[in-house]
Backbone as CSV, one residue per row, in Angstrom:
resi,resn,N_x,N_y,N_z,CA_x,CA_y,CA_z,C_x,C_y,C_z
1,UNK,213.963,137.108,267.156,213.770,136.202,268.309,212.338,136.492,268.929
2,UNK,211.679,135.480,269.257,210.219,135.543,269.606,210.251,135.753,271.129
3,UNK,209.169,136.262,271.671,209.063,136.468,273.179,208.840,135.132,273.764
4,UNK,209.008,135.070,275.080,208.851,133.822,275.878,207.856,133.940,276.895
5,UNK,206.951,132.998,276.962,205.879,133.013,278.010,206.187,132.014,279.125
6,UNK,206.248,132.417,280.316,206.601,131.520,281.444,205.430,131.595,282.397
7,UNK,205.137,130.380,282.999,204.103,130.288,283.924,204.657,129.825,285.290
8,UNK,204.435,130.626,286.317,204.984,130.237,287.677,203.787,129.811,288.575
9,UNK,203.989,128.727,289.299,202.916,128.110,290.167,203.354,128.282,291.568
10,UNK,202.806,129.304,292.260,203.116,129.632,293.654,202.025,128.836,294.475
11,UNK,202.554,127.777,295.285,201.681,126.866,295.891,202.202,126.420,297.240
12,UNK,201.215,125.915,298.076,201.587,125.250,299.307,202.138,123.759,298.703
13,UNK,202.768,123.004,299.603,203.199,121.705,299.230,202.961,120.769,300.417
14,UNK,202.487,119.548,300.119,202.199,118.593,301.169,203.501,118.003,301.679
15,UNK,203.646,118.000,303.003,204.857,117.609,303.629,205.159,116.056,303.362
16,UNK,206.239,115.819,302.682,206.827,114.454,302.476,205.695,113.493,301.949
17,UNK,204.929,113.957,300.976,203.889,113.164,300.391,203.891,113.290,298.798
18,UNK,204.714,112.416,298.206,204.885,112.539,296.719,203.612,112.298,295.988
19,UNK,202.799,111.361,296.412,201.526,111.077,295.691,200.631,112.370,295.753
20,UNK,200.511,112.902,296.888,199.560,113.951,297.067,200.074,115.187,296.217
21,UNK,201.366,115.460,296.183,201.954,116.581,295.499,201.799,116.416,293.985
22,UNK,202.024,115.239,293.489,201.956,115.015,292.077,200.534,115.107,291.603
23,UNK,199.600,114.721,292.466,198.154,114.854,292.078,197.798,116.282,292.118
24,UNK,198.211,117.043,293.153,197.951,118.496,293.248,198.488,119.275,292.174
25,UNK,199.759,119.061,291.794,200.348,119.834,290.662,199.787,119.448,289.328
26,UNK,199.345,118.168,289.205,198.649,117.832,287.972,197.425,118.625,287.828
27,UNK,196.626,118.746,288.888,195.366,119.522,288.867,195.688,121.066,288.598
28,UNK,196.741,121.519,289.164,197.003,122.945,288.963,197.467,123.177,287.535
29,UNK,198.230,122.331,286.986,198.762,122.377,285.591,197.608,122.221,284.655
30,UNK,196.613,121.408,284.954,195.480,121.209,284.021,194.556,122.511,283.939
31,UNK,194.699,123.371,284.975,193.912,124.626,284.909,194.519,125.605,283.966
32,UNK,195.706,125.450,283.550,196.350,126.423,282.637,195.794,126.267,281.269
33,UNK,195.015,127.225,280.835,194.357,127.102,279.522,195.035,127.931,278.513
34,UNK,195.763,128.984,278.835,196.443,129.753,277.823,197.804,129.118,277.445
35,UNK,198.268,129.394,276.209,199.550,128.717,275.797,200.602,129.390,276.669
36,UNK,201.645,128.460,276.892,202.812,128.887,277.575,204.056,128.043,277.107
37,UNK,205.235,128.654,277.294,206.453,127.957,276.825,207.152,127.142,277.945
38,UNK,206.889,127.607,279.219,207.587,127.075,280.348,206.721,127.156,281.593
39,UNK,206.741,126.023,282.359,206.014,126.004,283.667,207.000,125.757,284.636
40,UNK,207.029,126.641,285.739,207.985,126.453,286.727,207.399,126.082,288.108
41,UNK,207.931,124.998,288.633,207.447,124.427,289.938,208.454,124.690,290.975
42,UNK,208.131,124.590,292.282,209.095,124.916,293.395,210.203,123.944,293.514
43,UNK,211.098,124.247,294.405,212.190,123.360,294.828,211.494,122.132,295.613
44,UNK,212.060,120.976,295.383,211.550,119.744,296.073,210.010,119.787,296.089
45,UNK,209.378,119.911,294.848,208.004,120.078,294.771,207.275,118.784,295.096
46,UNK,207.899,117.707,295.154,207.149,116.420,295.554,207.163,116.136,296.996
47,UNK,208.087,116.781,297.830,208.261,116.403,299.275,208.355,117.609,300.228
48,UNK,208.506,118.866,299.742,208.877,119.962,300.538,210.452,119.769,300.758
49,UNK,211.024,120.687,301.570,212.446,120.738,301.784,212.763,119.708,302.821
50,UNK,212.816,118.463,302.514,212.932,117.356,303.395,214.474,116.980,303.565
51,UNK,214.843,116.586,304.806,216.139,116.149,305.086,216.120,114.595,305.260
52,UNK,215.280,113.959,304.598,215.152,112.427,304.708,215.270,111.831,303.269
53,UNK,216.446,112.081,302.712,216.617,111.520,301.337,216.569,110.038,301.206
54,UNK,217.079,109.326,302.267,216.971,107.865,302.159,215.584,107.314,302.037
55,UNK,214.655,108.096,302.631,213.272,107.623,302.571,212.558,108.040,301.290
56,UNK,212.922,109.172,300.735,212.144,109.706,299.662,212.895,109.872,298.290
57,UNK,214.138,109.546,298.283,214.845,109.722,296.998,214.448,108.698,295.912
58,UNK,214.525,109.012,294.710,214.253,108.162,293.605,215.210,108.378,292.492
59,UNK,215.387,107.362,291.604,216.281,107.605,290.554,215.741,108.567,289.441
60,UNK,216.684,109.007,288.623,216.263,109.999,287.615,215.288,109.451,286.631
61,UNK,215.167,108.147,286.602,214.151,107.559,285.661,212.900,107.097,286.480
62,UNK,212.684,107.609,287.610,211.586,107.224,288.488,210.289,107.993,288.267
63,UNK,209.404,107.909,289.238,208.061,108.365,289.022,207.960,109.937,288.796
64,UNK,208.794,110.769,289.473,208.681,112.123,289.332,209.108,112.581,287.896
65,UNK,210.203,112.088,287.440,210.703,112.520,286.112,209.662,111.980,285.068
66,UNK,209.277,110.833,285.213,208.272,110.261,284.363,206.931,111.068,284.261
67,UNK,206.600,111.600,285.473,205.377,112.528,285.547,205.609,113.771,284.819
68,UNK,206.871,114.379,285.006,207.173,115.656,284.367,207.186,115.413,282.851
69,UNK,207.697,114.245,282.417,207.700,113.967,280.942,206.324,113.956,280.411
70,UNK,205.414,113.247,281.022,204.004,113.135,280.690,203.311,114.598,280.633
71,UNK,203.597,115.361,281.689,202.912,116.650,281.718,203.470,117.590,280.722
72,UNK,204.821,117.531,280.445,205.331,118.401,279.471,204.802,118.034,278.031
73,UNK,204.674,116.772,277.767,204.112,116.364,276.516,202.611,116.779,276.378
74,UNK,201.913,116.641,277.409,200.471,116.955,277.426,200.222,118.450,277.211
75,UNK,201.100,119.359,277.812,200.889,120.741,277.748,201.739,121.387,276.570
76,UNK,202.509,120.498,275.967,203.382,120.955,274.826,204.359,122.172,275.222
77,UNK,204.948,121.963,276.373,205.850,122.945,276.905,206.897,122.392,277.756
78,UNK,207.922,123.165,278.194,208.848,122.727,279.101,208.372,122.903,280.479
79,UNK,208.841,121.947,281.324,208.436,122.038,282.874,209.752,121.838,283.537
80,UNK,209.904,122.701,284.599,211.147,122.585,285.453,210.774,122.643,286.979
81,UNK,211.593,122.076,287.786,211.428,122.054,289.229,212.381,121.018,289.802
82,UNK,212.603,121.014,291.137,213.649,120.069,291.679,212.954,118.978,292.516
83,UNK,213.623,117.842,292.726,213.184,116.759,293.464,214.463,115.999,294.188
84,UNK,214.176,115.184,295.029,215.235,114.378,295.712,215.633,113.232,294.841
85,UNK,216.862,113.225,294.359,217.286,112.190,293.469,218.476,111.396,293.988
86,UNK,218.445,110.103,293.732,219.567,109.259,294.176,220.320,108.711,292.956
87,UNK,221.667,108.839,293.020,222.398,108.415,291.870,223.785,107.933,292.452
88,UNK,224.132,106.630,292.125,225.376,106.047,292.547,225.622,106.147,294.057
89,UNK,224.557,105.947,294.842,224.589,105.955,296.301,224.684,107.305,296.911
90,UNK,224.543,108.377,296.122,224.612,109.707,296.627,223.194,110.404,296.409
91,UNK,222.877,111.453,297.242,221.605,112.102,297.103,221.742,113.503,296.561
92,UNK,220.882,113.996,295.744,220.963,115.333,295.177,219.696,116.013,295.205
93,UNK,219.765,117.385,295.497,218.641,118.205,295.153,218.636,118.561,293.736
94,UNK,217.950,117.855,292.921,218.173,117.891,291.456,217.038,118.597,290.676
95,UNK,217.359,119.575,290.009,216.467,120.201,289.124,216.372,119.507,287.747
96,UNK,215.136,119.318,287.327,214.943,118.707,285.977,214.433,119.714,285.025
97,UNK,214.968,119.888,283.837,214.538,120.726,282.749,213.912,119.820,281.738
98,UNK,212.614,119.638,281.750,211.994,118.619,280.909,211.327,119.317,279.709
99,UNK,211.824,118.896,278.547,211.277,119.381,277.270,210.057,118.694,276.878
100,UNK,209.167,119.309,275.938,207.994,118.782,275.530,208.189,117.378,274.762
101,UNK,209.351,117.278,274.171,209.678,116.014,273.334,210.227,114.899,274.244
102,UNK,210.315,115.152,275.542,210.776,114.121,276.472,212.237,114.118,276.812
103,UNK,213.075,114.891,276.071,214.483,115.105,276.410,214.556,116.015,277.670
104,UNK,215.656,115.949,278.422,215.745,116.704,279.553,217.240,116.961,279.957
105,UNK,217.390,118.033,280.759,218.731,118.332,281.325,218.525,118.334,282.846
106,UNK,219.689,118.280,283.526,219.653,118.229,285.002,220.602,119.203,285.593
107,UNK,220.278,119.745,286.713,221.208,120.589,287.476,221.097,120.155,288.972
108,UNK,222.238,119.946,289.641,222.285,119.622,291.030,222.603,120.844,291.802
109,UNK,221.808,121.165,292.787,222.047,122.342,293.616,223.471,122.460,294.189
110,UNK,224.172,123.537,293.837,225.603,123.659,294.244,225.656,124.064,295.733
111,UNK,224.976,125.112,296.026,225.143,125.629,297.376,224.049,125.013,298.359
112,UNK,224.451,124.192,299.216,223.623,123.418,300.180,223.464,124.176,301.440
113,UNK,222.209,124.293,301.832,221.882,125.228,302.996,222.264,124.527,304.370
114,UNK,223.387,124.844,304.755,224.000,124.170,306.034,223.257,124.522,307.269
115,UNK,222.530,125.651,307.327,221.783,125.996,308.556,220.558,125.036,308.800
116,UNK,220.229,124.240,307.743,219.177,123.200,307.833,219.881,121.825,307.694
117,UNK,221.247,121.791,307.616,221.940,120.548,307.528,221.759,119.919,306.151
118,UNK,221.446,120.636,305.128,221.316,120.067,303.855,222.596,119.534,303.366
119,UNK,223.726,120.182,303.741,225.041,119.709,303.345,225.444,118.312,303.986
120,UNK,224.683,117.946,305.065,224.956,116.718,305.663,224.270,115.562,305.053
121,UNK,223.178,115.836,304.236,222.345,114.872,303.717,222.444,114.815,302.154
122,UNK,222.945,115.770,301.568,222.905,115.807,300.115,224.356,116.165,299.513
123,UNK,224.644,115.713,298.344,225.916,116.018,297.669,225.761,117.315,296.820
124,UNK,226.812,118.103,296.700,226.728,119.359,296.041,226.933,119.111,294.543
125,UNK,226.258,119.876,293.651,226.556,119.855,292.286,227.770,120.626,291.919
126,UNK,228.369,120.377,290.776,229.551,121.059,290.380,229.486,121.917,289.150
127,UNK,228.426,121.717,288.344,228.302,122.443,287.081,226.910,123.016,287.011
128,UNK,226.896,124.279,286.545,225.581,124.874,286.225,225.372,124.578,284.762
129,UNK,224.101,124.773,284.331,223.668,124.490,283.011,223.111,125.755,282.343
130,UNK,223.262,125.830,281.092,222.595,126.876,280.247,221.695,126.083,279.242
131,UNK,220.405,126.225,279.353,219.481,125.458,278.374,218.911,126.480,277.452
132,UNK,218.449,126.041,276.301,217.779,126.880,275.331,216.303,126.530,275.175
133,UNK,215.485,127.555,274.965,214.089,127.423,274.698,213.540,128.564,273.789
134,UNK,213.163,128.139,272.630,212.755,129.149,271.692,213.880,130.180,271.343
135,UNK,215.080,129.737,271.423,216.267,130.593,271.187,216.787,131.326,272.383
136,UNK,215.950,131.346,273.437,216.366,132.001,274.669,217.429,131.178,275.404
137,UNK,218.436,131.717,276.021,219.427,130.996,276.864,218.969,131.235,278.350
138,UNK,218.765,130.095,278.990,218.271,130.159,280.343,219.174,129.426,281.333
139,UNK,219.388,130.061,282.591,220.145,129.396,283.586,219.323,129.121,284.806
140,UNK,218.869,127.818,285.050,218.065,127.439,286.186,218.968,127.166,287.403
141,UNK,218.566,127.784,288.518,219.322,127.534,289.779,218.295,127.268,290.888
142,UNK,218.817,126.869,292.110,217.933,126.491,293.161,218.184,127.247,294.453
143,UNK,217.237,127.915,294.992,217.059,128.475,296.358,218.393,129.206,296.841
144,UNK,219.115,128.550,297.769,220.260,129.103,298.465,221.277,129.570,297.352
145,UNK,221.308,129.035,296.201,222.233,129.553,295.125,222.139,131.090,294.920
146,UNK,220.910,131.582,295.262,220.576,133.071,295.074,221.576,133.980,295.834
147,UNK,222.097,133.460,296.939,222.989,134.262,297.830,224.380,134.445,297.278
148,UNK,224.717,133.722,296.184,226.069,133.690,295.713,226.211,134.243,294.312
149,UNK,226.427,135.566,294.170,226.308,136.204,292.831,227.385,135.727,291.832
150,UNK,228.483,135.190,292.328,229.533,134.689,291.388,228.954,133.542,290.585
151,UNK,228.253,132.614,291.259,227.717,131.446,290.641,226.747,131.801,289.549
152,UNK,225.984,132.888,289.734,224.998,133.238,288.777,225.364,134.375,287.818
153,UNK,226.610,134.718,287.776,227.109,135.864,287.024,227.024,135.554,285.582
154,UNK,226.537,136.417,284.703,226.538,136.333,283.240,227.871,136.665,282.770
155,UNK,228.451,135.670,282.027,229.782,135.982,281.321,229.699,135.548,279.892
156,UNK,230.590,136.074,278.969,230.511,135.913,277.587,230.471,134.359,277.310
157,UNK,231.234,133.529,278.090,231.263,132.052,277.774,230.047,131.343,278.480
158,UNK,229.297,132.030,279.325,228.121,131.443,279.982,226.973,132.492,279.918
159,UNK,226.677,132.909,278.708,225.739,133.967,278.563,224.280,133.427,278.762
160,UNK,223.395,134.231,279.221,221.986,133.743,279.357,221.075,135.000,279.318
161,UNK,219.795,134.799,279.008,218.829,135.772,278.944,217.868,135.832,280.151
162,UNK,217.799,134.692,280.786,216.879,134.492,281.875,217.442,133.633,283.002
163,UNK,217.416,134.134,284.183,217.802,133.333,285.380,216.517,132.865,286.093
164,UNK,216.504,131.589,286.484,215.416,131.048,287.258,215.885,130.504,288.667
165,UNK,215.169,130.856,289.663,215.379,130.311,291.014,214.162,129.668,291.464
166,UNK,214.266,128.294,291.713,213.126,127.591,292.380,213.443,127.478,293.861
167,UNK,212.486,127.606,294.723,212.903,127.704,296.108,211.844,127.186,297.091
168,UNK,212.377,126.893,298.300,211.554,126.764,299.575,212.243,127.766,300.515
169,UNK,212.017,129.042,300.370,212.587,130.070,301.137,211.639,130.637,302.121
170,UNK,212.000,130.500,303.456,211.112,130.847,304.502,210.757,132.313,304.567
171,UNK,209.591,132.703,305.058,209.134,134.116,305.256,210.106,134.860,306.146
172,UNK,210.760,134.300,307.093,211.565,135.067,308.101,212.696,135.679,307.332
173,UNK,213.075,135.176,306.120,214.111,135.702,305.365,213.641,136.181,304.035
174,UNK,212.396,136.682,303.936,211.774,137.103,302.683,212.434,138.432,302.137
175,UNK,212.995,139.233,303.013,213.628,140.489,302.572,214.851,140.220,301.706
176,UNK,215.728,139.398,302.098,216.905,138.887,301.316,216.445,138.281,300.015
177,UNK,215.375,137.435,300.069,214.875,136.853,298.839,214.478,137.830,297.891
178,UNK,213.652,138.690,298.236,213.082,139.741,297.247,214.238,140.660,296.800
179,UNK,215.154,141.133,297.732,216.195,142.007,297.385,217.197,141.371,296.438
180,UNK,217.661,140.176,296.658,218.661,139.520,295.879,218.117,139.135,294.499
181,UNK,216.780,138.784,294.417,216.319,138.603,293.071,216.468,139.773,292.136
182,UNK,216.126,141.041,292.801,216.289,142.248,292.060,217.741,142.457,291.680
183,UNK,218.606,142.139,292.668,220.039,142.425,292.380,220.583,141.504,291.179
184,UNK,220.114,140.244,291.202,220.615,139.297,290.152,220.116,139.833,288.780
185,UNK,218.889,140.399,288.640,218.454,140.912,287.356,219.242,142.181,287.015
186,UNK,219.497,143.017,287.979,220.175,144.281,287.575,221.644,143.977,287.240
187,UNK,222.385,143.224,288.072,223.744,143.041,287.734,223.993,142.209,286.506
188,UNK,223.146,141.362,286.168,223.345,140.443,284.948,222.521,141.041,283.724
189,UNK,221.752,142.112,283.898,220.969,142.666,282.873,220.260,141.536,282.120
190,UNK,219.450,140.790,282.895,218.632,139.720,282.355,217.372,139.644,283.091
191,UNK,216.415,138.845,282.528,215.165,138.622,283.276,215.456,137.619,284.357
192,UNK,214.681,137.761,285.421,214.839,136.803,286.650,213.457,136.322,286.939
193,UNK,213.291,135.003,287.200,211.952,134.500,287.669,212.369,133.705,288.939
194,UNK,211.748,134.193,290.107,212.030,133.532,291.425,210.655,132.926,291.829
195,UNK,210.603,131.549,291.884,209.359,130.890,292.226,209.560,130.246,293.608
196,UNK,208.766,130.624,294.572,208.874,130.135,295.900,207.584,129.539,296.402
197,UNK,207.567,128.625,297.302,206.310,128.011,297.816,205.701,128.905,298.905
198,UNK,204.489,128.596,299.292,203.876,129.217,300.454,203.470,128.175,301.525
199,UNK,202.981,128.593,302.666,202.462,127.663,303.721,203.598,127.174,304.669
200,UNK,203.142,126.480,305.711,203.968,125.887,306.674,204.489,124.529,306.153
201,UNK,205.750,124.156,306.478,206.253,122.776,306.237,206.150,121.942,307.422
202,UNK,206.760,120.787,307.348,206.745,119.831,308.535,207.431,120.305,309.732
203,UNK,208.290,121.324,309.603,208.970,121.867,310.685,208.320,123.198,311.196
204,UNK,207.097,123.461,310.794,206.322,124.615,311.116,207.093,125.903,310.710
205,UNK,207.836,125.788,309.517,208.459,126.988,309.066,207.541,127.513,307.910
206,UNK,207.237,128.850,308.097,206.197,129.538,307.275,206.947,130.107,306.011
207,UNK,206.269,129.903,304.823,206.800,130.443,303.581,205.768,131.426,303.037
208,UNK,206.237,132.562,302.563,205.223,133.603,302.028,205.254,133.654,300.595
209,UNK,206.011,132.808,299.885,206.041,132.897,298.455,206.805,134.065,297.926
210,UNK,206.210,135.216,297.847,206.979,136.396,297.250,207.560,135.990,295.914
211,UNK,206.885,135.256,295.175,207.451,134.939,293.795,207.299,136.173,293.000
212,UNK,208.261,136.273,291.976,208.179,137.456,291.138,208.952,137.122,289.833
213,UNK,208.541,137.869,288.775,209.315,137.963,287.497,209.836,139.364,287.370
214,UNK,211.076,139.438,287.094,211.755,140.816,287.098,212.395,141.040,285.697
215,UNK,212.271,142.280,285.146,212.953,142.500,283.927,214.404,142.986,284.121
216,UNK,215.170,143.126,282.978,216.580,143.447,283.116,216.923,144.743,283.767
217,UNK,215.962,145.629,283.944,216.134,146.982,284.605,215.874,146.822,286.125
218,UNK,215.434,145.691,286.555,215.157,145.498,287.981,213.614,145.761,288.339
219,UNK,212.807,145.905,287.317,211.396,146.183,287.637,210.598,144.856,287.630
220,UNK,209.723,144.755,288.626,208.875,143.566,288.723,207.779,143.680,287.714
221,UNK,207.593,142.674,286.899,206.593,142.740,285.843,205.499,141.612,286.035
222,UNK,205.566,140.959,287.186,204.499,140.021,287.554,203.585,140.653,288.577
223,UNK,202.409,139.949,288.824,201.463,140.525,289.719,201.111,139.590,290.925
224,UNK,201.850,138.490,291.011,201.535,137.478,291.991,201.702,138.060,293.410
225,UNK,200.860,137.699,294.347,200.887,138.310,295.695,201.417,137.201,296.677
226,UNK,202.056,137.669,297.831,202.465,136.731,298.919,201.410,136.042,299.530
227,UNK,201.727,134.871,299.972,200.818,134.096,300.800,199.586,133.446,299.990
228,UNK,199.532,133.677,298.743,198.365,133.303,298.014,198.705,132.220,296.997
229,UNK,197.839,131.166,296.949,197.983,130.144,295.914,197.681,130.886,294.605
230,UNK,198.577,130.709,293.595,198.471,131.549,292.413,199.201,130.919,291.200
231,UNK,198.650,131.048,290.089,199.282,130.683,288.785,199.298,131.904,287.906
232,UNK,200.397,132.302,287.459,200.488,133.510,286.590,201.490,133.195,285.454
233,UNK,200.993,133.635,284.275,201.828,133.572,283.050,202.298,134.912,282.630
234,UNK,203.540,135.162,282.419,204.192,136.401,282.114,204.909,136.297,280.823
235,UNK,204.819,137.326,280.003,205.476,137.369,278.677,206.755,138.105,278.781
236,UNK,207.947,137.499,278.445,209.241,138.201,278.405,209.543,138.749,277.051
237,UNK,209.918,140.007,276.957,210.106,140.570,275.607,211.542,140.604,275.268
238,UNK,211.985,139.826,274.213,213.405,139.690,273.906,213.886,141.005,273.311
239,UNK,213.181,141.713,272.516,213.629,142.951,271.872,213.985,143.911,272.910
240,UNK,213.176,144.118,273.917,213.507,145.024,275.039,214.827,144.675,275.762
241,UNK,214.971,143.356,275.936,216.277,142.881,276.542,217.476,143.316,275.769
242,UNK,217.506,143.128,274.494,218.617,143.391,273.590,218.825,144.888,273.502
243,UNK,217.739,145.629,273.414,217.799,147.119,273.262,218.472,147.725,274.513
244,UNK,218.051,147.149,275.729,218.597,147.700,276.936,220.093,147.355,277.122
245,UNK,220.480,146.215,276.719,221.869,145.729,276.805,222.711,146.583,275.822
246,UNK,222.234,146.869,274.668,223.006,147.788,273.728,223.182,149.137,274.279
247,UNK,222.060,149.696,274.814,222.114,151.094,275.281,222.959,151.280,276.631
248,UNK,223.039,150.177,277.332,223.795,150.236,278.648,224.619,148.975,278.751
249,UNK,225.750,148.846,277.970,226.528,147.612,277.917,227.534,147.441,279.104
250,UNK,227.007,147.468,280.337,227.806,147.346,281.520,228.676,146.052,281.551
251,UNK,228.258,144.990,280.757,228.927,143.742,280.853,230.365,143.892,280.255
252,UNK,230.533,144.861,279.435,231.894,145.116,278.781,232.949,145.578,279.872
253,UNK,232.493,146.078,281.021,233.431,146.498,282.037,233.386,145.552,283.290
254,UNK,232.844,144.386,283.050,232.749,143.400,284.179,234.071,142.799,284.392
255,UNK,234.303,142.437,285.765,235.599,141.834,286.148,235.615,140.348,285.682
256,UNK,236.794,139.884,285.255,237.011,138.526,284.778,237.270,137.611,286.073
257,UNK,236.887,136.417,286.058,237.202,135.584,287.227,236.971,134.116,286.831
258,UNK,237.460,133.202,287.659,237.330,131.799,287.395,236.763,131.121,288.671
259,UNK,235.845,130.196,288.438,235.248,129.485,289.589,235.983,128.124,289.649
260,UNK,236.503,127.793,290.924,237.229,126.563,291.071,236.270,125.618,291.910
261,UNK,236.063,124.449,291.456,235.240,123.480,292.130,236.073,122.821,293.308
């Protein structure tokens, strides 16, 4: 199995301005000169964490997904991030996993952040996804999902090598963000990539970023700094992952459980 190169873009986001954000992220993606397998964008990267889905939602075949398809083809890699999607009269915080060939998978955020009334404006997803890239199994999730370890637990029937969390996670709760990313890596014996935005949003909520890539032992292997606009590409070593799991097979003693929707 080959190693995997992932690029995380820690960025400010223009409040509720899709055109400005698509232009900005196009410019940032265009600066990536080294080869990469995956580019990770923040949660709701076209609008920020907006509670105005009626105003900003678009269908899954709309401008944002078409933009992701074009950029993935242009960079010959996969691109992921979430946006406000409308489907059958309902609104979703929907992650798109866009492949270079134009095919894609979707994940709707399951855990909606009630403290910001997200649950009053959006519908919850029911199924998580496991996607494959260069033979790696990857589970992409969204922000508040990070607080619920059962949802992100690695099981034999839902095995994965990498967990990804895209987020708009405020600085005031940066300690839980950083701590829980480490916990998810350690308990699942997998790589974890947490990509968060920086800057103030339209509610004057400050975001520090604190994005990181963590190895299965719980060690941070990225160098990105908080509060800084930054693009970093990190190589994930598959051989090290497998060797560690064989040497310390804690998953064999894991509790069995069933998630009910």
